[in-house]
C-alpha positions as CSV (number, residue, x, y, z in Angstrom):
1,M,0.0,0.0,0.0
2,Q,1.2,3.4,-0.9
3,T,2.0,5.5,2.2
4,C,1.7,9.3,2.7
5,D,5.1,9.8,4.4
6,H,7.1,11.1,1.4
7,P,7.3,14.9,1.8
8,V,9.9,17.4,0.7
9,D,10.5,20.9,2.0
10,P,7.8,23.3,0.8
11,S,9.5,25.8,-1.5
12,G,10.0,29.2,0.0
13,V,8.1,28.4,3.2
14,A,10.3,26.6,5.7
15,D,13.8,27.4,6.9
16,R,15.7,24.6,5.1
17,T,18.8,24.6,7.3
18,I,19.6,21.2,8.6
19,A,22.0,20.9,11.4
20,G,22.9,17.3,12.1
21,S,19.6,15.5,12.4
22,L,17.5,18.6,13.0
23,V,15.7,21.1,10.8
24,T,14.8,24.5,12.0
25,I,11.1,25.1,12.5
26,P,10.1,28.8,12.1
27,E,9.0,30.6,15.2
28,N,5.8,31.6,13.5
29,L,4.2,28.3,12.8
30,D,1.2,29.9,11.1
31,S,3.6,30.6,8.1
32,W,4.2,26.8,7.9
33,N,1.0,25.2,9.0
34,T,-2.2,25.9,7.0
35,F,-4.4,24.2,9.6
36,S,-6.7,26.8,11.1
37,S,-6.7,26.1,14.8
38,A,-10.3,27.3,15.4
39,D,-12.0,26.1,18.5
40,D,-14.7,23.4,18.4
41,A,-17.6,25.8,18.4
42,S,-16.2,27.5,15.3
43,R,-15.7,24.1,13.6
44,R,-19.3,23.1,14.4
45,S,-20.4,26.5,12.9
46,R,-18.6,25.8,9.7
47,G,-20.1,22.3,9.6
48,A,-23.6,23.7,10.0
49,R,-22.9,26.1,7.1
50,L,-21.8,23.1,5.0
51,I,-24.9,21.1,5.7
52,A,-27.0,24.2,4.9
53,M,-25.5,24.4,1.4
54,D,-27.8,23.7,-1.6
55,A,-28.3,19.9,-1.7
56,S,-30.3,19.8,-4.9
57,P,-29.1,17.8,-8.0
58,T,-26.7,19.9,-10.1
59,A,-24.7,19.6,-13.3
60,G,-21.8,18.4,-11.2
61,R,-19.2,19.9,-8.9
62,S,-15.7,21.3,-9.7
63,T,-12.6,20.1,-8.1
64,D,-12.4,23.4,-6.2
65,E,-16.0,22.8,-4.8
66,I,-15.1,19.3,-3.8
67,M,-12.0,20.5,-2.0
68,R,-14.1,23.1,-0.2
69,I,-16.5,20.5,1.0
70,G,-13.5,18.6,2.6
71,L,-12.1,21.8,4.1
72,D,-15.5,22.7,5.7
73,L,-15.7,19.2,7.2
74,G,-12.3,19.7,8.9
75,G,-13.1,23.3,9.9
76,M,-10.3,24.7,7.7
77,T,-10.2,27.8,5.6
78,D,-7.1,27.0,3.5
79,V,-5.9,23.9,1.6
80,P,-3.3,22.2,3.9
81,G,0.1,21.1,2.6
82,D,-0.9,17.5,2.3
83,S,-3.9,18.0,0.1
84,A,-3.9,19.3,-3.5
85,I,-5.8,19.5,-6.8
86,Y,-3.4,17.9,-9.3
87,V,-5.6,18.3,-12.4
88,P,-8.5,20.7,-12.1
89,G,-11.9,20.1,-13.6
90,G,-15.5,21.0,-13.5
91,A,-18.9,19.4,-13.8
92,L,-17.9,16.2,-12.0
93,R,-21.0,14.1,-11.7
94,R,-19.4,10.7,-11.0
95,V,-16.0,10.2,-9.4
96,M,-13.9,7.3,-8.2
97,M,-12.4,7.6,-4.7
98,G,-9.9,5.5,-2.9
99,I,-7.5,5.9,0.1
100,D,-4.5,5.3,-2.2
101,I,-4.5,6.2,-5.9
102,G,-1.7,5.4,-8.3
103,S,-1.2,5.3,-12.0
104,A,-3.0,1.9,-12.4
105,E,-6.0,3.2,-10.5
106,L,-6.2,6.3,-12.7
107,Q,-6.2,4.1,-15.8
108,L,-9.0,2.1,-14.2
109,A,-10.9,5.3,-13.6
110,K,-10.5,6.3,-17.2
111,S,-11.8,2.9,-18.4
112,L,-14.8,3.2,-16.1
113,G,-15.7,6.5,-17.6
114,V,-15.8,8.5,-14.4
115,D,-15.5,12.3,-14.5
116,G,-12.7,12.5,-11.9
117,V,-10.7,10.8,-9.2
118,I,-10.2,11.6,-5.5
119,A,-7.5,10.1,-3.3
120,H,-7.2,10.4,0.4
121,H,-3.5,10.1,0.8
122,P,-1.1,12.4,-1.0
123,A,-0.4,11.1,-4.5
124,G,2.6,13.3,-5.4
125,G,3.0,16.9,-6.6
126,A,2.1,19.7,-4.2
127,A,0.7,17.4,-1.6
128,E,4.0,15.7,-1.1
129,L,6.0,18.9,-1.6
130,G,4.0,20.5,1.2
131,F,3.6,17.5,3.6
132,T,6.1,18.7,6.2
133,R,4.0,21.8,6.8
134,V,1.3,19.5,8.1
135,L,3.7,17.8,10.5
136,S,3.8,21.1,12.4
137,R,0.3,20.2,13.5
138,Q,1.9,17.7,15.7
139,I,3.4,20.6,17.7
140,D,0.0,22.1,18.0
141,L,-1.5,18.9,19.4
142,L,1.3,18.4,21.8
143,V,1.0,22.0,23.1
144,E,-2.8,21.6,23.4
145,S,-2.2,18.5,25.5
146,G,0.1,20.3,28.0
147,V,3.6,19.9,26.5
148,S,5.7,23.1,26.4
149,M,6.3,24.7,23.0
150,A,10.1,24.1,23.4
151,R,9.7,20.4,24.2
152,A,7.2,20.0,21.4
153,R,9.5,21.5,18.8
154,D,12.4,19.2,20.1
155,V,10.1,16.2,19.7
156,V,8.9,16.9,16.2
157,Q,12.1,18.4,14.6
158,P,13.9,15.1,14.1
159,R,10.9,13.5,12.3
160,I,10.6,16.5,9.9
161,A,14.3,16.4,9.2
162,A,14.2,12.6,8.5
163,L,11.3,13.0,6.1
164,L,12.8,15.9,4.3
165,L,16.0,13.8,3.6
166,R,14.0,10.7,2.7
167,A,11.9,12.6,0.2
168,Q,14.9,13.5,-1.9
169,A,14.7,10.1,-3.6
170,A,11.0,10.4,-4.6
171,N,9.6,11.1,-8.0
172,H,6.8,13.4,-7.0
173,D,5.3,14.0,-10.4
174,H,4.9,10.3,-11.4
175,V,1.2,9.9,-10.6
176,P,0.0,13.5,-11.3
177,S,1.6,13.2,-14.8
178,V,-0.5,10.2,-15.6
179,A,-3.6,12.0,-14.6
180,R,-2.6,14.9,-16.9
181,L,-2.0,12.6,-19.9
182,L,-5.3,11.0,-19.3
183,D,-7.0,14.4,-19.0
184,L,-8.6,13.2,-15.8
185,P,-9.5,15.6,-13.0
186,F,-7.6,14.5,-9.9
187,L,-7.3,15.7,-6.3
188,N,-6.6,14.4,-2.8
189,V,-8.1,15.5,0.5
190,H,-6.1,14.3,3.5
191,L,-5.8,16.4,6.7
192,P,-9.3,17.9,6.6
193,L,-10.9,14.5,6.6
194,D,-8.5,13.2,9.3
195,E,-9.3,16.2,11.5
196,A,-13.1,15.5,11.0
197,G,-12.4,11.9,12.1
198,R,-10.4,13.0,15.1
199,Q,-13.2,15.3,16.3
200,L,-15.7,12.4,16.1
201,M,-13.3,10.0,17.9
202,N,-13.0,12.6,20.7
203,Q,-16.8,13.0,20.8
204,A,-17.4,9.3,21.0
205,I,-14.9,9.0,24.0
206,D,-16.4,12.0,25.8
207,R,-19.9,10.7,25.3
208,H,-19.1,7.2,26.6
209,V,-17.1,8.4,29.6
210,A,-19.8,10.9,30.6
211,G,-22.1,7.9,31.2
212,L,-19.8,6.1,33.6
213,E,-20.2,6.4,37.4
214,R,-16.6,5.5,38.0
215,E,-13.1,6.5,36.8
216,P,-12.7,5.5,33.2
217,L,-10.4,2.5,32.4
218,V,-8.6,1.8,29.2
219,S,-11.2,-0.8,28.4
220,D,-13.8,2.1,28.4
221,V,-11.8,4.0,25.8
222,V,-11.7,0.9,23.7
223,D,-15.4,0.4,24.0
224,A,-16.0,4.1,23.1
225,L,-13.9,3.6,19.9
226,R,-15.8,0.4,19.1
227,S,-19.0,2.4,19.2
228,I,-17.9,4.1,16.0
229,P,-19.2,2.0,13.0
230,E,-16.1,2.4,10.9
231,I,-14.0,1.0,13.7
232,R,-16.5,-1.5,15.0
233,D,-17.1,-3.1,11.5
234,A,-13.4,-3.0,10.3
235,P,-11.5,-6.2,9.6
236,T,-8.8,-4.9,12.0
237,R,-9.4,-4.7,15.8
238,V,-8.6,-2.1,18.3
239,M,-5.4,-3.0,20.1
240,V,-3.6,-2.0,23.4
241,P,0.1,-2.7,22.6
242,V,1.2,-0.6,25.6
243,G,-0.5,-0.8,29.0
244,R,-3.4,-2.8,30.1
245,L,-7.2,-2.8,29.6
246,D,-7.7,-2.6,33.4
247,N,-5.4,0.4,33.8
248,R,-7.0,3.8,34.6
249,A,-7.3,5.8,31.4
250,G,-6.4,9.1,32.9
251,K,-6.1,12.0,30.4
252,V,-6.8,10.7,26.9
253,V,-5.4,12.3,23.8
254,V,-6.4,11.2,20.3
255,F,-3.3,11.9,18.2
256,H,-4.7,11.9,14.7
257,G,-5.0,14.5,12.1
258,A,-1.4,15.6,12.1
259,G,0.0,14.1,8.9
260,T,1.1,10.8,10.4
261,N,1.5,9.2,13.8
262,G,3.9,10.6,16.4
263,G,5.6,7.3,17.3
264,F,7.7,6.9,20.4
265,A,8.8,10.5,20.8
266,V,5.4,12.0,20.8
267,A,3.9,9.4,23.2
268,E,6.8,9.7,25.6
269,A,6.4,13.5,25.7
270,L,2.7,13.2,26.3
271,F,3.2,10.7,29.1
272,A,5.8,13.0,30.7
273,H,3.2,15.8,30.8
274,G,0.3,14.0,32.5
275,V,-1.4,12.1,29.7
276,G,-2.4,8.6,30.7
277,T,-3.6,7.2,27.3
278,V,-2.6,8.0,23.8
279,I,-4.7,6.9,20.9
280,Y,-2.8,6.3,17.6
281,I,-4.3,5.0,14.4
282,H,-1.2,3.0,13.8
283,L,2.1,2.3,15.7
284,A,5.4,0.7,14.5
285,P,6.4,-2.4,16.4
286,D,9.7,-1.0,17.4
287,D,8.1,2.1,18.9
288,A,5.7,-0.2,20.8
289,E,8.7,-2.1,22.2
290,R,10.4,1.1,23.3
291,L,7.2,2.4,25.0
292,R,6.7,-0.8,26.8
293,A,10.3,-0.5,28.1
294,L,9.5,2.8,29.8
295,P,9.8,2.4,33.6
296,R,6.1,3.1,34.0
297,S,3.1,0.8,34.3
298,D,0.4,3.5,34.3
299,V,0.6,4.7,30.7
300,N,-1.2,3.2,27.7
301,V,-1.3,3.3,23.9
302,V,-4.5,2.3,22.1
303,V,-4.3,1.7,18.4
304,S,-7.6,2.2,16.5
305,G,-6.5,1.0,13.1
306,H,-5.3,3.2,10.2
307,I,-7.8,2.5,7.5
308,A,-10.7,2.1,9.9
309,S,-9.9,5.5,11.5
310,D,-9.4,7.2,8.1
311,M,-12.8,6.0,7.0
312,I,-14.6,8.0,9.7
313,G,-13.8,11.3,8.0
314,I,-13.9,9.8,4.5
315,N,-17.5,8.5,5.0
316,L,-18.6,12.0,6.1
317,F,-17.0,13.4,3.0
318,V,-18.6,10.9,0.7
319,A,-22.0,11.5,2.2
320,Q,-21.6,15.2,1.5
321,L,-20.6,14.6,-2.1
322,E,-23.5,12.3,-2.7
323,R,-25.8,14.9,-1.0
324,R,-24.7,17.4,-3.6
325,G,-25.4,15.1,-6.6
326,V,-21.9,13.6,-7.0
327,A,-22.0,9.8,-7.3
328,V,-18.9,8.1,-5.8
329,V,-17.4,4.8,-7.0
330,R,-15.7,3.4,-3.9
331,M,-12.4,1.4,-4.1
332,S,-9.0,1.1,-2.5
333,G,-10.1,0.8,1.1
334,L,-13.5,2.6,0.8
């Protein structure tokens, strides 16, 4: 499966100085992070405006309109670095959508006669060129969870530097060039849909915990996640690779909607600042081993499943497209 962790430094945006294993993150993160950190009330307001949009059948939607639907779901005003319109188009009545789209999928779409294609994960071009800007969202989530700005920067810098270097080997125009030659409108919507999913995961946990008459356990967090249809019905199962089901959950942080998962470094920083349970959508085995080796038995990591968790926001997005008269052919994880 194609992954989304292949960014390069966004041109003219970030300080490209790499010292050892670190890359300098600008003091003004707003210049690097296109995520609008509006509060939940503002996000709900934007969602209400989206639902109130004209839902009558139309002659189709443009790629710009489709991107705007995704942005509104995530409570965002600007297109984030990991999302892009590779080939613009209008009057899209029937589209094919998948989590991962490559050249073969684009050729399939052409043979099916659809009007355009939507990927979830970045498929090259601007979405990979700007991916590191989205990683600064990890700093935002850390700070929101009680980690100091200085510590958050120290935690995230090595990951950004590693991805910048790794990206030098990538051919970022491979898939977009196929879409251009096929004259097939093509875009991807990543962070906005993940953010919409993160909000719903938080709501499910808050709702479940509010009904308890005791201190929540990790098992309660798992039950809350399993109340979400996309997670409940997934072929994967919620896992607790670090900690125990009968541990107290403590403060719970859903670390999703930040480009990719935070791994060992992010979880360790959160644990050091009072978080009892971290929810990741995926976790590398070596990171799980390192976290289990920490000299603490009161911390937990719950893994909800990558595709299952991505589908929470994706299904909201597909429903809004269909509401506006755009038929969606599902494939590649959908």
